[in-house]
VEXPALO-322344 format. One record per residue (C-alpha): x, y, z. Coordinates in steps of 0.02 Angstrom, whole numbers, plus 50000, padded with zeros to 5 digits. Layout:
N
XYZ
...
This chain:
943
500005000050000
500665017249953
500735026750116
501225043850045
499495051150074
499995068450134
500015078249973
500265096050033
501015106350172
499775115150284
500045133650313
499065149250355
497715146650484
497815127550508
498215122350685
498475104350743
498535098550924
498525080850992
497905071951146
497865054251213
499215041051225
499865027551110
501345016051083
502375016950923
504145018250861
505315031550926
505275041850766
503385042750773
503425047750958
504715061150923
503675068450782
502075068450884
503035077451023
503495090750897
501645093250860
501355096451046
502865107551069
502945117850908
501175122150855
501795135750740
502965124150644
501665117150525
502925108850411
503545098550558
501745094350601
501405087550426
503055078150428
502485070050591
500825064950514
501745057650364
502855047750482
501305041150570
500625035050404
502295027550355
502255017850519
500615009650472
499405021250562
497725025850490
496165035950532
494755026850620
493585041650652
493285059850604
492135069950717
491565087850682
491805099550830
491305117350868
492995123650809
493515111050676
493775092350671
494455078750787
495385064750698
495665048150788
497055036250732
497015017450754
498255018250898
497035029150999
497945045550969
496795060250929
497165076150833
496145092050848
496175101750683
495495119250703
495345135150601
495685150450707
494715166550679
495585177150546
496985164650551
497515170250723
498225155450817
497355151750981
495735161150944
494015153250932
493835142750776
492355138750662
491335122650652
492075108950543
491085097250432
491205079250371
490645072350202
490175054150176
489215043550050
487585034950096
486975018150031
486155026749882
487765035149826
487235052349887
488435064249972
487995068650151
488685083350251
488685079250436
487355066250398
486205078050301
485835074450116
486505086449985
485545080349831
487195077149743
487685059349694
489275050849641
488165037449563
486395030949584
486085014549676
486544999849565
487635010449449
489505009349439
490575024949440
492265031449494
492085041649651
492715059349621
492995068449785
492085085249801
493195100549814
493085117349900
493235131349773
494155147749796
492435155549820
492145144649975
490775133749897
490725115049873
490995108549696
490235091349662
490465080749508
489045080549383
488855061849354
488205065149177
489685075849120
490985069149241
491525087149282
491505096849445
490035108749461
489735122549588
488375119349716
487435131449826
488215124149983
489485134850076
490975124850139
491615125550318
493405131650342
493955114050395
493165099050307
493455080350286
492825069650143
492845050650167
492795040350007
493685025149936
494665022450096
495415039950095
495025054450209
495325070950116
495585085750235
495315102950161
495765119250250
495265136350182
496725148250198
496535166850240
496865171450058
495445160149998
496565146449932
496435128850001
497665116350072
497265097950050
497915083250152
497505065150112
497555051750248
497145033150244
495625026450337
495335008850402
494715003550231
496375008550152
497334997950278
496514981550224
497704969550137
496664953650144
494794950150147
494104932450147
492344925450168
492534910350283
490724905450317
489054911750377
487924912250530
486104907650531
484794916850634
485194905950785
487024911150776
487614894050718
489174894750611
489354885650445
491114885750375
491504887450191
492804873850215
492604866450040
492074874349876
490334870749813
490044857149687
489984869449542
491294881349473
492434880649626
491324892849721
490664893349897
488774891849889
487374898350001
485554893649973
484324907449931
482544908849867
481834921549744
480104929049770
479014940149661
477384946949736
475854943849629
474834957349717
474934970149857
474974963350035
474724971850203
474904965450380
474804971350560
475554963250713
475084968050891
475094962551071
473574956551169
472824973651207
473364981351043
474484994351124
476024987951032
475774987650843
476914984650695
476184985850521
476924983450350
476534981050168
477254974050009
476834981749841
476294971649693
477774965549587
478964967549732
480504956649705
481674950449841
482884936449883
482814927750052
484444920050116
484954904750213
486264914550309
485924929250423
487734935450422
489324932350326
490864928450430
492404936550356
494234937250399
495174953550377
497014957750382
497784966350470
496844958650616
496854975550703
495774983550567
494084988650638
492904982350503
491394989950591
491885006950519
492025000750340
490575000550216
490434984550111
489374977049974
489344961549864
489804963949681
490004952949529
491484953749411
490634967849315
490594977849478
488704976549483
487984975149657
486984960049713
485214964149777
485814960249953
486114973550086
487574971850205
487484979650378
488844985850494
490114972450538
490234965950716
491664956550796
491274937950781
490774934450960
490824915850933
492704917250958
492994934051043
491954945751149
492604963251120
492234977751005
493764975550896
494034957550844
495764951950900
495844937750775
495194947450625
493514938250615
491924948450590
490104944750557
489254955350424
487344955450431
486434951750268
484674956050217
483694955750055
483424972049966
481634975149911
481664978949725
480224987149632
480934988549457
481474970749417
479944966749313
479824948049338
480384933149442
481454927949294
482374944449293
482674943249480
483444925849465
484564931749325
485524942149453
486264925949520
486614914349373
487124915849192
485474912449105
486104906348937
484384899548893
483494915648941
482084906749031
482484911049212
482704892649256
484474886649295
484904870149215
486404858849243
487464867549113
487184885349175
488344892449306
488044903149459
488764920649459
490234923149576
490204937749697
491574946349796
491544956749953
492014974749913
492604988550029
493005006249969
494775000949927
494864981849924
493964967349838
494014949349899
494084934249785
492564930849676
492054914449757
490334916649836
488794910649741
486954909749787
486064893649741
484204896049711
483024883749797
481134883349796
480074890849934
479264878750055
478364879150223
479444884450369
479364879950553
479904891650692
480894886950846
481544895551001
483304891851066
483384873551010
482534860650902
481594853651052
480584869551062
479604870450899
478224883550895
476404881550844
475394894750753
474174903650868
472664896650777
473334879050805
473724880650991
472994866851098
472044872351253
471734859951394
470924868551542
472054883151584
473574875451497
474124881451326
475304869551236
476544880451142
477284865151055
476854847551007
478644842750966
479504841151134
478424829051230
479904818051273
480884832151351
479374840651432
478014828151473
477304838151617
475834848851555
476294863551666
478094863651606
477514862451425
476444877851444
477964889451450
479804890351409
481044893551550
482434905751510
483934911751608
484184929451671
485134939651542
485314925051421
485004927951236
483464918951171
483354916550983
481914912950866
482444904150707
481764893850562
482124877050485
481904884850311
482594902550329
482504905550141
480594905650153
480544920250278
480464938650232
480214948750390
480024944450573
479604954550729
479584950950916
478264960351016
478074960751206
476724970051303
477454986551362
476974982651543
477864965751537
479374972851446
479634986251578
479344974851728
480454960651667
481764971351580
481474963551409
482694969451274
482334964851092
483594964650951
483074956950786
482534939050815
483264938550991
482724944751161
483384944751338
482484945351506
483564955851621
482674957851789
481484949151907
479764956851927
479084943752047
480444932552118
479304923252236
478074915652111
478914920251946
477394919851832
477564917651644
477184931451517
476824930951329
478054934851191
477304936951017
478374931050872
477744937050703
478434933850530
478044934150345
478184917350257
478434917850068
477504905749954
478004899349783
476434906049700
476924924049742
475814925349896
476314927750079
475734921550248
475734932650401
476044921450552
475914925450738
476544913050867
476324916451053
477594909151174
477454910451362
479104914251444
479564910451624
481164917051700
482154904251796
482434908451978
484304911351976
485274918152125
487124915452088
487584907651922
489234902251847
490394903551997
492064895551956
493024888352102
494924887952114
495624875051994
496394858952059
497934851051980
497824833352046
499154819852038
498494802352067
499064796652239
499964780052255
498954776652414
497154773152357
496344779852515
497244796452489
496804798052305
495474811552324
495314830352335
494024842852395
493554860652347
492574871852465
490984880152401
491374895952499
491714905652339
489934901952279
489154907452442
490254923052449
489584928252278
487854930052355
487244944852455
486524941752628
484764942552556
485204931052411
485964918352531
484394918652637
483334915852481
484494902052422
484344892652586
482454894552579
482214888952399
483584875952372
482824858752358
484004847452261
485654846852171
486454837952026
488164837551946
489054831851791
490864829751740
491514837251577
493084836051472
493644852251391
493984850651204
494384862951066
492624861250996
491764862751165
491514852451324
491064833951319
490004826551458
490974811551526
489874808251677
489374791051612
491124785451567
491574769651660
492884769551796
494484759451774
493814743051845
494854727351826
495654730651658
495314748951626
493714746451528
492444736551627
492184746251786
490424745251858
490464763151922
490524779251822
491544795151829
490024803751906
490104791352050
491784798752097
490944815352142
489984819252299
489494834352403
490024834352584
489574844752736
490754854152849
491144837752942
491644828752783
490094817852775
489094815652615
487564826852624
485744821752617
485064839652605
485694851952474
485704866252599
487114857652696
488354857252551
490054863952605
491274856352479
491414846152321
492384829952343
493144820152199
493704802752252
494744794752114
495334779752218
496524775452075
495024771851963
495224786251840
494964778251667
496504775351563
495594781651407
495424799251479
496974809151433
498104817351561
498414832251445
496594837951453
495634849551569
494074843651657
492764851351768
491344846651885
489774857251864
488624856852015
486874864251997
485794868452148
483934868752105
482274873752180
480724862952184
480264867752004
481964862951939
482574880851917
484444882451940
484764893752089
486644893052078
488044883551995
489814879752049
491114874651923
492664865551985
494034864851851
495324851251877
496684841451792
497224823551826
499004817851803
500304805451860
502074809051921
503394811651789
504334795651749
505924805051787
505404806751970
505714788051990
507334787551891
508354800851982
510144796851934
511484795152066
512774808852051
514184796852090
513694785751945
513094797951811
513904814551862
512414824351795
512364815651625
511454800751549
513074790951535
513464781051692
515044772351747
514714757051854
515974747351958
515564728851962
515564719452126
515074702052183
513384697352255
512534680952296
511654681452128
513264680952026
513424666551905
515114657551899
515634648551741
517294639451735
517894649551884
517544665951792
516234676951873
515194686951747
515374705851752
513754712851821
513004728551895
511454730652004
510504744451911
509594750252068
511264757152127
511214769551983
509644778352047
509114786752208
508024774952312
507274767052157
506534751752242
505744762152381
504964774252257
504224760452150
503424751552297
503184763252446
502514755752606
500614755052605
500504760852423
500114752752257
501724747952167
502244756152005
502884743851875
504474748151781
505534736751673
507194739251583
507804732351417
509434731951319
509854724551150
511544718551212
512694727551089
514084740051115
513344757551099
511714749151047
512454744850876
511684728550814
512994727650675
514414724950798
515494710550740
515664704250918
513824699850924
512774700851081
513934701751229
512854708351370
511054706851434
509914708551582
509614696451722
508584696251880
509284697152055
507964685752128
506534674452083
506424660351959
507604669051835
508894673951964
510584676151882
509984669651713
510664680751575
509514684151427
510484693351290
509544705151176
507824712851191
507114708351362
506104715551504
506724714651683
505924723051833
506904738951867
507034735652054
507674717852020
508804720751869
510654717851842
511684721451687
512784706151654
514104700551529
513804685251422
514844669451448
516664672551409
516364690551355
517044700151506
518504706651405
517384712751267
516174721151387
517474730251488
517444749251468
516094749151336
514434758451337
512844748251342
511174756551305
509804753151431
508014758851400
506344758551489
505374744251411
503754747251503
503144758551643
501434759751725
501074771051871
500254760952011
500214746751886
498824755151782
499324771151695
500574768551556
501914781351518
502074786751337
503424780751218
504184798151218
504274798351407
505104781351407
506334786151271
506824801751370
507464790451511
508694780751402
510424779451480
512074770451457
513114760351578
514994757251563
515544742951678
517294743151754
518234733251885
518474741952053
520154732752072
520834736351898
520314754751911
521104756252085
522884760452139
524394752952228
525804763552301
526954765952447
526074770952608
526504789152578
525724788452405
527384787852314
528054773352215
529644771252320
530054761152477
531764761452565
532584746052647
534274741752725
535514731052627
535464716352748
535274698452695
533374698952684
532104712452720
530254711252757
529214725052677
527674724252786
525854728652750
525974745852828
527284750652697
525974748952558
524364757752513
523054749152403
521394757052352
519904752752243
519344762552086
519794780452131
520974791452228
519624792552361
519244773952347
519184761252487
520814754852560
521144736352562
522614725652621
523814716852506
524194703652638
522544701652731
522204689052865
520784676652846
519744686652968
520044702652869
519484694052710
517864688852789
517534706452854
517434715252686
516664711152516
518164719252432
519164703352457
517794693752366
518264703752212
520084697752218
520644681152144
522084674652251
523444662152207
523324644452270
524244649352428
522964663352457
524204677152415
524354690152280
525774690352152
527364700652178
528874698552064
530564706752042
530934715651883
532794710751894
533244696352010
535084700351992
534744716052091
533304710852202
532454694352233
530704691052302
530934677252429
529244675552516
527474682652523
526494679752681
524804685852740
524464692952912
524284679553045
522954681653177
523474679353358
525264684653337
525504701853414
526364714053299
526424701653158
525824708752996
525884701952820
527394705652713
528404702452558
530194697152593
531504703552472
533384700352463
534634712752389
535954703652285
537684708452356
537574727352338
539224736352363
538384753152358
536684760852377
535594754452237
533794752552178
532744738052117
530934736852060
529594724652112
527914722552023
526364720652132
524914712352040
523144710052106
521974699551998
520084701352012
518774687751995
518214694451824
519884691251741
520624708651754
522114714551855
523084729451916
524994729151914
526064742651992
527954744451995
528674749652162
530474755452171
531484748452318
532914759652377
534294748752453
535404757852578
537164751952631
């Protein structure tokens, strides 16, 4: 869109001031500040306005004032444009005026007709904006000559002309010349316009989701009517004080429509379509005989004056035509009548229409499909409440049956004699064949309308106050309409409906929402919500009335979905397998008194209690919102108050069970596990399989899965048995899972398998310890069900995947001198004992556990570390000399119990040293898995 709308620089007497606040870019703010601060610098003022336009701003309203005009921009900023007396800044200005076009194409000044037209109704023409001449008079275009022509209308000093999406400001200068400024309006800001569907009279939306069957157009049904004679009618209330009369001339032509409003989408979404005039045109720019009213924000999705999502409803009505000439000519407005007979056959195509604003035209994709007129039935609010013509009403005693179609829903004669409506709720009359209806009118006796606060708008009405809250009598509403008939005649129909206002005290109170996590202890799997918020919403008098009138209560449970709530009250509880419970979701709900007991009288209700008892159905999603709706009723069934309890149901995150031990995983998903012997180890040819108890990798895993007094959660692990999970590994399957206890204790199953997480060990396959060592093995969650019922999703299970690298605590340990060095000093005597206290041996880390190289039998029995070590036949470790010509190892002996001061040792013998010398010994400790640690220790021999 070309935003350079400001075509001149104001000078002379024009003054611009601004008020209000808005948010925009810094340049725009700075320019607006200049308007406030330098009123005499008009060039700066115009530059600021141009900047506003360049930043996407447009005019939403122009209002004449006593001293000029007030212009409102779409950001809320207002500008006061005035013309000071004799051009003197600050003096009293002169009234401004605003020119617009009416539906007939006539120019209006401040709403008053001028007699000048840009084009007659139904004609097409280019709108030429009127101008103010040097003589101070308005010049309008003569539509016959296409030239401007002087009128007799004197122009105001400051004027605005709105046409084709542009607001043209004209200011008369002191010398009689004029200065013109052009600014965009809302219509000029539109970049997209799309018809997405339509609403019927009941407000029900029908989407144009697919093109019609013909010509790739969206189609709406319509019916053509041509009056064969003049008709008159009069509608009135019972005493005749309220009257509405009408007439239809002979040869009147009109088209009745299936839709009451078009639903359109506009971009930008911030554009206020309610200020934009629209009509339907064909590709020759000829208007359809259908009138479009002022757009309203589509309240089916939003409830505000400006539609935040760009959706608007545009009312439609048939235009009454008097110069068509025939029914055939009327129908030819809507299809290409190649045969010239006014009857559309299979080969003839409907005419496509587009929605046109002053500066934008939508796609040509809306067509009207003609259908024949047929008898229509009227309803109020829903299809269960069909109306009966007054002459056909059934009277039994004092009961008048307003309908014969809802006997199943209202079998009681008294209830069927009136319709109950809610205070302030919109009640809608509608038809099953809307294309057969011309006009309709609701009439209510003036006395009843005043007493009950009845407001009527089109085919809808609301009842807004109680006249008699004790007995609440019914009162008549007269629904009148004109039904069109195929033969060119009409029927004037009056249907009387008796309306009774429900006794409502406090409706639609929403309690604080509950986010519930199913409790692992069944008796604790319930929550309550106090009804205090509902009672607090009532005044003291209302609460007194509530306690007096309340007689019963009922409740239902709903699931919230994108297309509206679904009543799930009758869904079955979990039962034995999740599908065959004998109880329903509704059975989970009860009302309790202040002592926690289930109530017998509605007046005692203090809280809502929802008792899940681990029976929430597995087919009800945890990612949905739910609510309980409790209705308290009087003896007639009127709803006195409602309380809505929103809640969600969930289970703990799977990750809450699998909290990784810092010492194993160090904050990652890759764990390092040190193998160690247990009773469940499996020996094969004196080689113990490498294995790791997976519960040691997680914080209190077994306790979390099966807490005391709670229902256990089932969790199983799986691994495919390959290094890094690679099934193409040439080594084949070399690791698997086994159970610590039970029938499968210690039995290794390579490959895909499920083992209970609290009973699982990761184990090497026979003879594969060397291949397993130091390699990563992928372990996944095979299955997980909270309290054994509620399955975790595949994504949740995949997120818990981890790896384990198994290592030997002996091989990864250390051996050194007692001081941590690798050197021990001895004297050069014949033989020297290097005792236990001279050495330091640790498992798998610098902070590992100390163990003895020469332990006694009692020491071995006192620690499982010694179960990890594979000793020689004489129960000792291996120590050798690296050079027996320097140093010989003569004896290795373990600590002997019972001999004071006797500790284990290795005896070495220096070989005839003449001087100080050194020799190395190698200390080797083998583990039961076939791995070892060897450490050289230097022996310093002193002469």
